[in-house]
N, C-alpha and C positions, 0 to 999 in steps of 0.2 A: 240422130240417135242421142239419147240422154241417159244419165244415171244420177238419180237424186237421192241416193242413200249409200254413203261410203264412210269408211273409218281410216284414220291415220294413226301414227305412233303417239299422238296426243291422247288417244284412249286405247283401244285394243286392236288397232291395225298394225300391220308389219311395215308399211311404207311411210316415209315422211310425207307431210303435205306436199312438198315440192316434187318428190318422186311420183306421188299419186297424180298430181296435176299434169306432170310431164307424160305419164303413161296414158292419161285420158286424151291428151293431144295427139299422141302417136296413134291411138286407136280411132281417131277422128270423131270423138264425142263432141257434140255441139253445146251441151250444158252438163255441168258436174256440180253436185251438192256435196260438200264436206259436212257430215253430220256426226261428229264425234260425240260419245256419251258424256253428257254433263259438263262439257267444256267447249269454249270457243277459241282456245289457244291456237289450234291449228289453222283456223280461218284467219285469225289476226296475223299469223306468221306469213301467210301468203300475200297479204295486202290486196292490191287490185291488179291482177295479172292483165297485161295488155294482149297477150296471145290467146287464141281459142284453147279450150272451150270457155263458155261463159261460166264464171264461178258463182254459185249460189251459196251464200253464207247460211250455215245450218247448225242444228244441234239435235241430239236425241235424248229424250228424258223418259222416265218411267212414271206412270200414273196408276192410281187405284180407282177403278170405275165403281166398284161396290165391294162388299165383303169378300166375294169370291172371284172377281175378275180384275186382272192386271193387264195393262197394255203398255206399249211403247208409243211415244208421240214424237213426231218430227216437227221441228220448227224450221221452216224454209223462208228464205229472204229476210232473215233476222238482221238486226243491227248488232254486230258482235262487240262494238265499243259501248253499248248501252251499260250504264252503271249497274243496272239490276242483273244483267247477265254475269258480270263479275262477282256480284254478291251471291248469286245462286251457285256459281262455280265453287266459291270458297266454302259455302255451306255443304255442298255435296262431297267435296274432297274430305271434309271432316267426317261426314256420315260413312263414306266409303272406308276410311281408315278404321273406324270402329268396327265395321262389318268384316273387313279383311283380318283384323286381329282375332275376331271371334271364330272365323273360319280356320285360321292357323291353330288356335287352341283345340279345335275339334280334330284337325289333322294330327296334331301332336298326340292326342289321346288315342288315335288310331294307329300310332306307331310310325307316323310319317312327318317328323318335325321339319320345319323350314324356318330360317331366319328372316324376319320381316324386312330387314335392310336388303337382303338378297332379292326378295320379291320386288321391292320398290326400285331396285337398280335396273330391272327389266322394263320399266315404264318411263315415259318422258313427261307425262302430264297426269291424267287420271289413272289411278292404279285400281285394278279390279280382278275379277275371277280369271280372266285370260292370263294375267301375269302370274297368278298362283298356279295355273295349269302349266305355264312355261317353266316355272320353278320346279314343279313336281317332275316334269320330264327331264329337266337338267340334273336332278338328283337320282334319276333312275327309278322313281316310284311308279311311273307309267311309261309306256313305250313312246308315246307321242302326246303332245298337249291335248289334242281332241279327246283322248281316252279319259282324261281327268274328269270331264263333265258328267258322263253317265255313271262313272264309278264313285265320284266324291261330291261334285259341285252343283249338280242340277237339283231342282226341287225334289224332295223326297229321298235324297242321297245322304249318307252319314255326315258329311261335312257342310251341308247346305245351311246357310243363314239367310233369312229374308232380308231384302234391302229396303231402305227408306224410299217411299214414293209419295209424291204429291197427290192430293185428291184430283180427280179428273177436271173438275171445274177450275181449280186453282192452276193446274198445269196448262190448260188451254189459255186461261187469262194471262199467265206469265208469258207465253209465246206471243200473244197479241201485244203485250206491253213492250216487248223488245222489238216490235215492228214486224213480226212474222206471220205466216200462215200456219195454222195448227193442222197437221196431217197425221191420221192414225196409221201406224206402221204395221205391216205383216199380220193382219187380223187372222189369217189362216193358221198362224202358229198358236194362237190362243183359243180359237173357236172353230168348230167343224160343222155345226148345223146352220143352215141358211136362216132359219127364223131367229136363232140366237144372234147371228150377225146383224140382221135387220133391227132387232130390238136394241142391241148395244149401240149401233150407229145412230139410230133415231134419238136415243137418249143423249148421246154425246153431241149430236148436232144441236140439241136444245141447250147444251152447255157452251156452244160456240164453235164446235168443230168445223173446219173449213174444207178438209179434203180427206181422201182415202188412198192409201198405197195399194193400188189395184195390182200392179205388176211387182213381183218379188221372187227371189230365187227359191223360196219355199212354197210358192203358189203354183199349182199346176195350171196349164193353159185353160182347162175347163173352169177352175176356180176363178181365174182372172176374168174370164168371160162373164161369169155370174156376178163378180164384184163390180165389173164395169157397168152392168145393168143396174145394180143396186146403187152405185154412185150417181148415175143419171137420175134414177127414181127419187133419190133423196137430195138432189141438187148439191152434191159434194164434188169438189175438184178432184181430178184424176191425176195421181202421181205414180211413180214407179222407180225402183232402183234395185241394184244387185245385192246390197248389204255387203259390199266388198271389204275384206279384211287382209287381203294379200296372202302371204304364206301362213298366217294364223287360221285361215279358212281356205286351204288351197283348192278346194273343189268349186269355189265361187269365183268367176271371172268378172273383171270390171266391164260394165256395159252389157254383159251377156248372161250373168248369173251362172246357172248350171247348164244352160243351153244357149239358145239364140233369142234373147229377150227382145232386142231391137225396139226399144220404146220410142215411138215417134216424137219428134220435136213439137208437133202440134199440141200435145198435152202440156208441154212446158209453156207454150204461149197462152193456153187457157189459164194455167195457174198464175202466170204473171198478170193477166187481166183481172183475176180475182184479187190478187194482192194489191194492185193499184198503187204501188210505191209506198206501202206501209200504212195504209189507211186503217188497218186493224188495231193500231196502237191505241190503247185506252188508259184512262186513269181509273184506279180502283182503290177503294178504302180497305178492301179485304187483304191486299197482298202487296204492300209497299216494301221497298228495300229496307226500311227501318223496322219491319214487322219481326215478330219473334221467330218466324220461319226462315227469314233471310238474315242471318247474323252478318253484320258488316265489320 
């Protein structure tokens, strides 16, 4: 059994990387990917564990597919010590701070002021909406952190502020340059129509997409079956994960999601074969560490 989509305290998860890895071992997982948002800090803190499960260095980033479609992209088997990963992390931390302050300005106008230092104190690495939700709950503005999203923080809500995203082609190229496989995450959260999914995946594959997260906590068994067929049709690697956040998403369990996901190890072996030890790493004149997009 594998879980290739998890989060730690280095982004918006509730468990430290060490506690997360320990829990994965207790549950008998054979492979675990730590895919914190916009940071590799948690992966670096783990080093190279000798005990099972097999650790997959990862990251989750946001991409803009076209004017109306936004997706999350997982980088699996990345090189967390790659200099471009560090440059990307610094850039995104800056962008997130700008967005967070804009969200707090909106919350203040709504009569729910928060001190930014209090929000930052709730995070260890990347600070984002989950930490704002935790701060809102701590101040009694909402009963629990999860309530803050549909009331204030989700798209279309009064305190929502759009986040910075890389273009899809740039995001995929970035993952390749730091040695990873580019895998589209939880497509079922963004699209519902089969033809929309096929169209988006076809275009993203033309940009270099390597794989599809077929199994996810927000995918029904029927949708996962359809996505598996689509991945095979388009020759995309098959991945899956719970999107585990610990107590910050208590309904999602590591390795099982909202039910009994039980993702077979065979899919992990297929992904490793596609990865081939980092053969996807490329040089690109469009998107170097020194570019205006990645401030060093």
